[in-house]
C-alpha positions as CSV (number, residue, x, y, z in Angstrom):
1,M,-0.3,0.0,0.1
2,N,1.3,3.1,-0.7
3,P,1.6,6.2,1.6
4,R,-1.7,8.4,2.2
5,I,-2.1,12.1,2.2
6,K,-1.4,14.0,5.9
7,E,-1.8,17.7,4.1
8,A,-2.7,19.3,1.0
9,A,-2.9,22.9,0.0
10,P,-3.9,24.0,-3.6
11,G,-1.0,25.2,-5.5
12,Q,-0.5,27.3,-8.5
13,N,-1.6,26.2,-12.4
14,Y,-4.1,23.5,-11.0
15,T,-1.4,21.5,-8.7
16,V,-1.9,20.4,-5.3
17,H,0.8,20.6,-2.9
18,L,0.8,17.2,-0.8
19,I,2.3,15.8,2.0
20,F,2.2,12.2,2.4
21,D,2.2,10.5,6.0
22,N,5.3,9.0,5.4
23,G,6.8,12.4,5.6
24,E,7.6,12.5,1.4
25,E,6.1,15.8,-0.3
26,G,4.7,16.5,-3.9
27,V,3.1,18.0,-6.1
28,F,-0.2,16.7,-8.3
29,D,-1.1,18.1,-11.5
30,V,-4.8,18.5,-11.9
31,K,-4.9,19.7,-15.5
32,P,-5.1,16.3,-17.2
33,Y,-7.9,15.7,-15.8
34,L,-9.9,19.1,-16.0
35,D,-11.3,18.1,-19.0
36,K,-13.3,15.1,-17.6
37,G,-16.3,14.6,-16.1
38,V,-16.9,15.6,-12.6
39,F,-13.5,17.1,-12.7
40,K,-14.3,20.2,-15.2
41,E,-15.9,21.7,-12.5
42,L,-12.6,22.2,-11.2
43,K,-11.8,25.0,-13.6
44,N,-13.4,27.3,-11.2
45,L,-10.6,28.5,-9.2
46,N,-13.0,29.1,-6.2
47,S,-13.8,25.2,-6.3
48,F,-10.3,24.2,-7.0
49,N,-8.8,25.7,-4.0
50,S,-11.6,23.8,-1.8
51,V,-9.0,21.0,-2.0
52,K,-8.5,19.3,1.8
53,P,-7.6,15.9,2.9
54,F,-10.2,13.6,3.3
55,M,-9.8,10.1,4.6
56,G,-5.9,9.3,3.1
57,T,-6.6,11.4,-0.3
58,I,-8.0,14.5,-0.9
59,Q,-11.5,15.9,-1.9
60,W,-13.1,18.9,-3.1
61,K,-16.4,20.7,-1.7
62,N,-18.7,18.7,-4.2
63,G,-17.3,15.4,-4.0
64,Q,-14.4,15.1,-6.6
65,D,-11.4,13.0,-5.4
66,F,-8.6,10.8,-6.8
67,C,-7.3,7.5,-5.8
68,P,-4.7,7.9,-3.0
69,D,-2.3,5.5,-4.9
70,T,-2.8,7.8,-7.9
71,L,-1.3,10.7,-6.1
72,Y,1.4,9.0,-4.8
73,I,2.6,7.6,-8.0
74,E,1.9,10.5,-10.1
75,S,2.9,13.1,-8.2
76,K,6.7,15.2,-8.4
77,R,8.4,14.5,-5.7
78,L,10.0,17.3,-3.6
79,T,13.3,16.8,-2.2
80,R,14.0,18.3,1.1
81,R,17.1,21.0,0.9
82,C,19.7,20.3,4.4
83,T,20.1,23.3,6.1
């Protein structure tokens, strides 16, 4: 089983910044989904910005969500800088 979402925040250009329960961080690009089914509503930035973590994944105010495995596999990992 892949890690689940602990924190989520809307980013620029229809991306979502994710923090997984294993401490990894990533950015998930929602743009490829915006012309498909229920995700079309997310073109409206007010709707898109309503994203929040929900039961190990992310969800928007009208119920759109992604499989947590998809979020982990398709997100671009962010590397942490040592200071």
